[in-house]
C-alpha positions in Angstrom: -0.7 -15.6 -4.9 -4.0 -16.9 -6.2 -6.5 -14.6 -7.9 -7.0 -11.6 -5.5 -10.7 -11.4 -6.2 -11.3 -15.1 -5.4 -9.0 -14.8 -2.3 -10.9 -11.8 -1.1 -14.2 -13.5 -1.7 -13.1 -16.5 0.4 -11.8 -14.1 3.1 -15.1 -12.2 3.2 -17.2 -15.5 3.3 -15.2 -16.6 6.4 -16.1 -13.3 8.0 -19.7 -13.7 7.1 -19.6 -11.0 4.5 -20.2 -10.8 0.8 -18.1 -9.7 -2.1 -20.2 -6.8 -3.2 -19.9 -5.1 -6.6 -18.3 -2.1 -4.9 -15.7 -4.2 -3.0 -14.8 -6.0 -6.2 -14.3 -2.7 -8.1 -12.2 -1.3 -5.2 -9.9 -4.3 -5.2 -9.8 -4.5 -9.1 -8.7 -0.8 -9.2 -6.0 -1.3 -6.5 -4.6 -4.4 -8.3 -4.3 -2.2 -11.5 -2.6 0.8 -9.8 0.8 -0.8 -9.2 1.9 2.3 -7.2 1.3 3.9 -3.8 -2.2 5.4 -3.4 -4.2 7.1 -0.7 -8.0 6.9 -0.3 -8.7 10.2 -2.0 -6.7 9.1 -5.1 -8.4 5.7 -5.1 -11.8 7.4 -4.9 -11.0 9.6 -7.9 -9.8 6.7 -10.0 -12.9 4.6 -9.2 -15.4 7.5 -9.7 -14.2 7.9 -13.3 -16.0 4.6 -13.9 -18.7 4.2 -11.3 -19.9 6.2 -8.3 -18.7 4.6 -5.1 -18.8 6.6 -1.9 -15.7 7.5 0.1 -17.3 5.8 3.1 -17.5 2.5 1.2 -13.8 2.8 0.4 -13.0 3.6 4.0 -15.0 0.6 5.2 -13.3 -1.7 2.6 -9.7 -0.7 3.2 -9.4 -2.3 6.7 -10.9 -5.5 5.2 -8.2 -5.5 2.5 -5.5 -4.9 5.1 -6.8 -7.7 7.3 -6.9 -10.0 4.3 -3.2 -9.1 3.6 -4.1 -7.9 0.2 -2.8 -4.3 0.9 -0.7 -2.7 3.5 -0.1 0.7 4.8 3.1 1.9 3.1 3.7 5.2 4.8 2.1 8.4 6.0 2.8 11.6 4.2 1.2 15.1 4.2 -1.5 13.9 6.7 -2.6 10.9 4.6 -2.0 7.2 4.8 -0.6 5.7 1.6 -1.2 2.0 0.7 0.4 -0.6 -1.5 -0.9 -3.8 -3.1 0.9 -6.6 -1.3 1.8 -8.6 -4.4 3.8 -5.6 -5.6 5.6 -5.1 -2.2 9.1 -6.4 -2.0 11.7 -5.3 0.5 12.4 -1.7 -0.3 13.0 1.8 0.9 10.9 4.9 0.3 12.4 8.4 -0.1 9.4 10.6 0.6 9.4 14.3 -0.2 7.7 16.3 2.6 7.1 19.2 0.2 5.4 17.7 -2.9 4.7 14.1 -1.6 6.8 12.5 -4.4 7.8 8.9 -3.5 11.0 7.3 -4.8 11.0 3.6 -4.2 14.3 1.6 -4.4 15.5 -1.8 -3.5 18.7 -1.6 -1.4 20.5 -4.9 -0.9 23.0 -3.4 1.5 20.3 -2.3 4.0 18.5 -5.6 3.5 21.6 -7.6 4.3 22.3 -5.5 7.4 18.7 -5.9 8.6 19.0 -9.7 8.1 22.3 -9.7 10.1 20.6 -7.8 13.0 17.5 -10.0 12.9 19.7 -13.2 13.1 21.6 -11.6 16.1 18.3 -11.2 18.0 16.5 -14.3 16.7 13.9 -12.1 14.9 12.0 -13.2 11.8 11.6 -10.4 9.3 8.5 -10.9 7.3 8.7 -7.6 5.3 11.1 -4.7 5.3 10.0 -1.2 4.2 12.1 1.8 5.3 10.8 5.3 4.9 13.1 8.3 4.7 11.5 11.8 4.6 13.2 14.9 3.2 13.0 17.0 0.0 13.3 15.7 -3.5 15.7 17.2 -6.1 12.9 19.3 -7.7 11.8 20.8 -4.4 15.4 21.4 -3.3 16.1 23.3 -6.6 13.1 25.5 -6.0 14.5 26.9 -2.8 
């Protein structure tokens, strides 16, 4: 993928929008995260450097999704979590419903089975992310 900032700037220009300082900082922060994030976490990270309103982040996230720079990874504890697309490969999430911990793992067996099923039905899989919710080892031990 080309430079995400340049890519986003071209995307915005095609939409008749500009790459503002705030939008640039939001994307730069996301690119550096390399993990799942929600809007509250992103807001906290950004506001350590510069004051950007939560509303600005909420307005920017759909643009980043539409530009295929981020995607919704999963929903946990009432919040949407996102991933930077360049970091996303076929994988599974084990999501703890108690503490929100996310374990991410590639699983070739599941990927092979999904590929077999997609061939059977003539379906073209573009990405594969499977979410399993339960309790992590730490939360299970606390019971």
